[in-house]
GUZALUM-861116 format. One record per atom (N, C-alpha, C, CB): residue number from 1; residue in one letter; atom name; x, y, z. Coordinates in steps of 0.05 Angstrom, whole numbers. Glycine has a CB too. Layout:
N
    i  aa  at       x       y       z
  NUM   A  CA       X       Y       Z
...
This chain:
95
    i  aa  at       x       y       z
    1   M   N   -3493   -1069    1273
    1   M  CA   -3463   -1091    1267
    1   M   C   -3457   -1121    1272
    1   M  CB   -3441   -1083    1284
    2   S   N   -3460   -1130    1248
    2   S  CA   -3451   -1154    1251
    2   S   C   -3443   -1163    1266
    2   S  CB   -3441   -1159    1241
    3   E   N   -3435   -1195    1289
    3   E  CA   -3414   -1201    1304
    3   E   C   -3387   -1212    1285
    3   E  CB   -3426   -1222    1324
    4   V   N   -3362   -1208    1299
    4   V  CA   -3335   -1224    1295
    4   V   C   -3343   -1243    1301
    4   V  CB   -3311   -1218    1310
    5   L   N   -3340   -1265    1288
    5   L  CA   -3343   -1287    1297
    5   L   C   -3313   -1299    1315
    5   L  CB   -3352   -1301    1272
    6   E   N   -3290   -1293    1298
    6   E  CA   -3274   -1284    1307
    6   E   C   -3263   -1288    1339
    6   E  CB   -3279   -1263    1299
    7   D   N   -3271   -1267    1337
    7   D  CA   -3266   -1252    1365
    7   D   C   -3278   -1267    1390
    7   D  CB   -3280   -1222    1365
    8   L   N   -3309   -1288    1383
    8   L  CA   -3315   -1313    1405
    8   L   C   -3285   -1324    1418
    8   L  CB   -3332   -1344    1388
    9   P   N   -3306   -1333    1451
    9   P  CA   -3284   -1343    1449
    9   P   C   -3287   -1384    1441
    9   P  CB   -3271   -1332    1479
   10   F   N   -3257   -1394    1440
   10   F  CA   -3259   -1410    1426
   10   F   C   -3289   -1429    1419
   10   F  CB   -3240   -1421    1434
   11   D   N   -3288   -1437    1440
   11   D  CA   -3298   -1475    1453
   11   D   C   -3332   -1453    1437
   11   D  CB   -3295   -1491    1513
   12   E   N   -3345   -1428    1443
   12   E  CA   -3375   -1419    1435
   12   E   C   -3366   -1425    1397
   12   E  CB   -3386   -1373    1447
   13   L   N   -3341   -1400    1377
   13   L  CA   -3338   -1417    1364
   13   L   C   -3339   -1444    1353
   13   L  CB   -3330   -1415    1366
   14   R   N   -3331   -1464    1361
   14   R  CA   -3321   -1488    1361
   14   R   C   -3363   -1503    1364
   14   R  CB   -3291   -1493    1394
   15   H   N   -3366   -1496    1383
   15   H  CA   -3403   -1499    1383
   15   H   C   -3410   -1500    1373
   15   H  CB   -3421   -1490    1387
   16   R   N   -3411   -1473    1347
   16   R  CA   -3430   -1464    1334
   16   R   C   -3425   -1485    1309
   16   R  CB   -3429   -1431    1329
   17   A   N   -3407   -1482    1307
   17   A  CA   -3403   -1492    1275
   17   A   C   -3394   -1518    1292
   17   A  CB   -3375   -1473    1249
   18   F   N   -3395   -1543    1300
   18   F  CA   -3401   -1570    1309
   18   F   C   -3436   -1564    1301
   18   F  CB   -3391   -1577    1348
   19   R   N   -3445   -1557    1323
   19   R  CA   -3483   -1552    1328
   19   R   C   -3486   -1550    1297
   19   R  CB   -3498   -1515    1350
   20   K   N   -3476   -1535    1265
   20   K  CA   -3505   -1534    1237
   20   K   C   -3474   -1553    1231
   20   K  CB   -3522   -1494    1210
   21   A   N   -3455   -1561    1228
   21   A  CA   -3440   -1578    1216
   21   A   C   -3466   -1623    1223
   21   A  CB   -3398   -1570    1239
   22   E   N   -3470   -1614    1254
   22   E  CA   -3491   -1642    1257
   22   E   C   -3517   -1633    1251
   22   E  CB   -3494   -1657    1288
   23   H   N   -3529   -1610    1241
   23   H  CA   -3548   -1611    1239
   23   H   C   -3551   -1613    1214
   23   H  CB   -3558   -1596    1251
   24   R   N   -3528   -1603    1192
   24   R  CA   -3526   -1617    1162
   24   R   C   -3518   -1641    1168
   24   R  CB   -3506   -1604    1139
   25   V   N   -3512   -1650    1175
   25   V  CA   -3496   -1676    1170
   25   V   C   -3475   -1682    1159
   25   V  CB   -3506   -1689    1161
   26   D   N   -3452   -1668    1164
   26   D  CA   -3433   -1663    1142
   26   D   C   -3408   -1673    1163
   26   D  CB   -3432   -1629    1128
   27   I   N   -3402   -1699    1153
   27   I  CA   -3382   -1714    1153
   27   I   C   -3361   -1706    1150
   27   I  CB   -3384   -1729    1140
   28   G   N   -3364   -1677    1128
   28   G  CA   -3330   -1678    1111
   28   G   C   -3322   -1652    1135
   28   G  CB   -3328   -1665    1062
   29   F   N   -3343   -1647    1139
   29   F  CA   -3333   -1617    1163
   29   F   C   -3318   -1635    1174
   29   F  CB   -3359   -1598    1189
   30   F   N   -3319   -1656    1212
   30   F  CA   -3310   -1662    1224
   30   F   C   -3275   -1673    1206
   30   F  CB   -3330   -1677    1236
   31   T   N   -3289   -1696    1183
   31   T  CA   -3260   -1705    1172
   31   T   C   -3249   -1681    1174
   31   T  CB   -3258   -1718    1142
   32   G   N   -3255   -1664    1165
   32   G  CA   -3231   -1633    1155
   32   G   C   -3219   -1628    1191
   32   G  CB   -3259   -1590    1137
   33   V   N   -3243   -1627    1201
   33   V  CA   -3228   -1617    1224
   33   V   C   -3212   -1634    1246
   33   V  CB   -3245   -1604    1237
   34   F   N   -3214   -1663    1241
   34   F  CA   -3192   -1693    1249
   34   F   C   -3172   -1681    1223
   34   F  CB   -3211   -1737    1243
   35   S   N   -3168   -1682    1204
   35   S  CA   -3143   -1668    1187
   35   S   C   -3129   -1643    1197
   35   S  CB   -3154   -1661    1160
   36   H   N   -3133   -1629    1209
   36   H  CA   -3124   -1605    1229
   36   H   C   -3104   -1607    1264
   36   H  CB   -3156   -1593    1237
   37   M   N   -3113   -1636    1268
   37   M  CA   -3102   -1639    1284
   37   M   C   -3077   -1663    1291
   37   M  CB   -3120   -1637    1293
   38   P   N   -3055   -1643    1299
   38   P  CA   -3034   -1653    1298
   38   P   C   -3018   -1685    1310
   38   P  CB   -3026   -1634    1306
   39   G   N   -3035   -1692    1327
   39   G  CA   -3048   -1726    1323
   39   G   C   -3061   -1741    1290
   39   G  CB   -3079   -1726    1347
   40   M   N   -3071   -1736    1293
   40   M  CA   -3085   -1742    1263
   40   M   C   -3070   -1746    1239
   40   M  CB   -3103   -1719    1254
   41   H   N   -3039   -1722    1233
   41   H  CA   -3011   -1737    1211
   41   H   C   -3003   -1754    1220
   41   H  CB   -2983   -1723    1205
   42   A   N   -3004   -1760    1245
   42   A  CA   -2973   -1797    1258
   42   A   C   -2999   -1807    1246
   42   A  CB   -2959   -1814    1309
   43   I   N   -3024   -1795    1241
   43   I  CA   -3040   -1840    1239
   43   I   C   -3047   -1841    1216
   43   I  CB   -3075   -1855    1258
   44   E   N   -3049   -1823    1197
   44   E  CA   -3048   -1812    1174
   44   E   C   -3028   -1822    1150
   44   E  CB   -3044   -1789    1180
   45   G   N   -2988   -1822    1168
   45   G  CA   -2977   -1827    1163
   45   G   C   -2970   -1848    1167
   45   G  CB   -2971   -1816    1164
   46   E   N   -2980   -1884    1177
   46   E  CA   -2983   -1899    1201
   46   E   C   -2998   -1924    1175
   46   E  CB   -3007   -1881    1232
   47   G   N   -3002   -1911    1145
   47   G  CA   -3019   -1916    1129
   47   G   C   -3052   -1914    1138
   47   G  CB   -3011   -1941    1121
   48   G   N   -3044   -1901    1161
   48   G  CA   -3090   -1880    1162
   48   G   C   -3090   -1877    1139
   48   G  CB   -3103   -1839    1178
   49   D   N   -3110   -1865    1149
   49   D  CA   -3131   -1861    1118
   49   D   C   -3153   -1841    1131
   49   D  CB   -3151   -1897    1101
   50   L   N   -3146   -1816    1135
   50   L  CA   -3177   -1788    1137
   50   L   C   -3205   -1799    1138
   50   L  CB   -3181   -1767    1105
   51   G   N   -3193   -1801    1107
   51   G  CA   -3229   -1800    1092
   51   G   C   -3232   -1825    1097
   51   G  CB   -3238   -1792    1053
   52   S   N   -3227   -1843    1110
   52   S  CA   -3245   -1871    1119
   52   S   C   -3246   -1866    1150
   52   S  CB   -3228   -1906    1112
   53   T   N   -3240   -1832    1158
   53   T  CA   -3254   -1833    1191
   53   T   C   -3275   -1865    1195
   53   T  CB   -3283   -1796    1196
   54   G   N   -3283   -1878    1203
   54   G  CA   -3311   -1888    1200
   54   G   C   -3329   -1898    1212
   54   G  CB   -3313   -1900    1189
   55   G   N   -3361   -1906    1215
   55   G  CA   -3370   -1904    1231
   55   G   C   -3402   -1889    1219
   55   G  CB   -3351   -1893    1249
   56   T   N   -3407   -1877    1238
   56   T  CA   -3436   -1870    1227
   56   T   C   -3434   -1843    1236
   56   T  CB   -3464   -1887    1237
   57   I   N   -3460   -1810    1224
   57   I  CA   -3434   -1788    1237
   57   I   C   -3439   -1787    1264
   57   I  CB   -3433   -1754    1225
   58   I   N   -3457   -1798    1279
   58   I  CA   -3460   -1808    1302
   58   I   C   -3430   -1806    1327
   58   I  CB   -3469   -1835    1293
   59   E   N   -3414   -1820    1315
   59   E  CA   -3402   -1838    1325
   59   E   C   -3377   -1822    1317
   59   E  CB   -3409   -1867    1317
   60   T   N   -3380   -1802    1292
   60   T  CA   -3362   -1781    1276
   60   T   C   -3357   -1759    1298
   60   T  CB   -3377   -1767    1246
   61   V   N   -3383   -1748    1315
   61   V  CA   -3388   -1724    1322
   61   V   C   -3372   -1743    1356
   61   V  CB   -3428   -1708    1317
   62   R   N   -3398   -1759    1371
   62   R  CA   -3377   -1755    1391
   62   R   C   -3335   -1758    1394
   62   R  CB   -3389   -1774    1408
   63   A   N   -3326   -1767    1368
   63   A  CA   -3308   -1776    1364
   63   A   C   -3275   -1740    1374
   63   A  CB   -3316   -1793    1329
   64   A   N   -3299   -1718    1346
   64   A  CA   -3292   -1690    1356
   64   A   C   -3295   -1678    1385
   64   A  CB   -3307   -1674    1340
   65   H   N   -3318   -1694    1396
   65   H  CA   -3329   -1681    1414
   65   H   C   -3301   -1683    1438
   65   H  CB   -3360   -1693    1422
   66   E   N   -3300   -1716    1434
   66   E  CA   -3275   -1728    1449
   66   E   C   -3251   -1717    1442
   66   E  CB   -3271   -1756    1446
   67   M   N   -3253   -1698    1429
   67   M  CA   -3225   -1700    1406
   67   M   C   -3211   -1675    1434
   67   M  CB   -3232   -1683    1355
   68   F   N   -3235   -1647    1430
   68   F  CA   -3230   -1622    1449
   68   F   C   -3234   -1632    1462
   68   F  CB   -3240   -1597    1450
   69   A   N   -3249   -1652    1481
   69   A  CA   -3252   -1647    1516
   69   A   C   -3227   -1660    1522
   69   A  CB   -3282   -1664    1536
   70   K   N   -3216   -1673    1514
   70   K  CA   -3192   -1692    1522
   70   K   C   -3155   -1676    1511
   70   K  CB   -3200   -1728    1501
   71   N   N   -3166   -1662    1478
   71   N  CA   -3139   -1630    1489
   71   N   C   -3141   -1609    1490
   71   N  CB   -3117   -1622    1476
   72   P   N   -3156   -1607    1511
   72   P  CA   -3159   -1577    1520
   72   P   C   -3147   -1543    1506
   72   P  CB   -3145   -1579    1547
   73   D   N   -3120   -1544    1510
   73   D  CA   -3099   -1541    1493
   73   D   C   -3090   -1547    1478
   73   D  CB   -3087   -1540    1497
   74   L   N   -3101   -1525    1454
   74   L  CA   -3085   -1521    1434
   74   L   C   -3057   -1510    1423
   74   L  CB   -3097   -1513    1425
   75   D   N   -3036   -1524    1409
   75   D  CA   -3022   -1500    1398
   75   D   C   -3032   -1475    1381
   75   D  CB   -3005   -1511    1382
   76   P   N   -3025   -1460    1389
   76   P  CA   -3030   -1422    1384
   76   P   C   -3035   -1431    1344
   76   P  CB   -2985   -1391    1396
   77   D   N   -3031   -1439    1331
   77   D  CA   -3027   -1437    1300
   77   D   C   -3056   -1459    1299
   77   D  CB   -2990   -1450    1284
   78   T   N   -3052   -1493    1311
   78   T  CA   -3070   -1495    1308
   78   T   C   -3091   -1495    1313
   78   T  CB   -3068   -1500    1306
   79   E   N   -3104   -1478    1343
   79   E  CA   -3113   -1450    1348
   79   E   C   -3116   -1442    1331
   79   E  CB   -3101   -1433    1361
   80   A   N   -3105   -1429    1321
   80   A  CA   -3121   -1404    1288
   80   A   C   -3132   -1408    1274
   80   A  CB   -3110   -1392    1268
   81   L   N   -3115   -1427    1264
   81   L  CA   -3124   -1457    1242
   81   L   C   -3163   -1457    1236
   81   L  CB   -3113   -1498    1266
   82   L   N   -3171   -1467    1261
   82   L  CA   -3185   -1482    1272
   82   L   C   -3199   -1456    1271
   82   L  CB   -3178   -1500    1296
   83   R   N   -3197   -1438    1285
   83   R  CA   -3214   -1418    1293
   83   R   C   -3230   -1405    1269
   83   R  CB   -3198   -1399    1308
   84   A   N   -3204   -1403    1255
   84   A  CA   -3234   -1399    1211
   84   A   C   -3234   -1406    1201
   84   A  CB   -3240   -1384    1185
   85   R   N   -3219   -1431    1210
   85   R  CA   -3253   -1458    1203
   85   R   C   -3256   -1454    1205
   85   R  CB   -3270   -1479    1204
   86   F   N   -3270   -1448    1224
   86   F  CA   -3301   -1457    1251
   86   F   C   -3308   -1427    1245
   86   F  CB   -3294   -1468    1298
   87   A   N   -3306   -1401    1245
   87   A  CA   -3310   -1381    1237
   87   A   C   -3327   -1387    1205
   87   A  CB   -3284   -1366    1239
   88   T   N   -3313   -1394    1184
   88   T  CA   -3326   -1387    1155
   88   T   C   -3351   -1413    1163
   88   T  CB   -3298   -1392    1120
   89   Y   N   -3347   -1437    1160
   89   Y  CA   -3369   -1458    1158
   89   Y   C   -3389   -1441    1180
   89   Y  CB   -3359   -1495    1168
   90   V   N   -3389   -1412    1192
   90   V  CA   -3413   -1411    1205
   90   V   C   -3409   -1402    1187
   90   V  CB   -3425   -1405    1230
   91   R   N   -3402   -1383    1174
   91   R  CA   -3422   -1361    1165
   91   R   C   -3424   -1366    1131
   91   R  CB   -3408   -1327    1174
   92   E   N   -3413   -1395    1131
   92   E  CA   -3427   -1387    1104
   92   E   C   -3453   -1419    1111
   92   E  CB   -3397   -1389    1066
   93   H   N   -3453   -1420    1123
   93   H  CA   -3477   -1435    1131
   93   H   C   -3509   -1420    1159
   93   H  CB   -3457   -1463    1145
   94   G   N   -3496   -1389    1150
   94   G  CA   -3520   -1377    1163
   94   G   C   -3511   -1370    1191
   94   G  CB   -3545   -1397    1163
   95   G   N   -3498   -1373    1194
   95   G  CA   -3488   -1350    1212
   95   G   C   -3499   -1365    1244
   95   G  CB   -3505   -1312    1201
């Protein structure tokens, strides 16, 4: 029987997806995650551009980890969206 990723604790699922994206050096994954975070929409609306989230992959990954450390309690809609995104990413890139 295969594992149902959506049933994993959120932090474990996030960790798996982050680890895969780091290994693949997939900066697009991380900018996609940023785009789903409520605070990032305010930045984008103020003339910022999520696509230009600058820095190296190391800086981007660090920023993503810090974002979740500082915002451990996501609203249910955001958590559900990210949970689906993380599960899909893990499935697409080898569970």
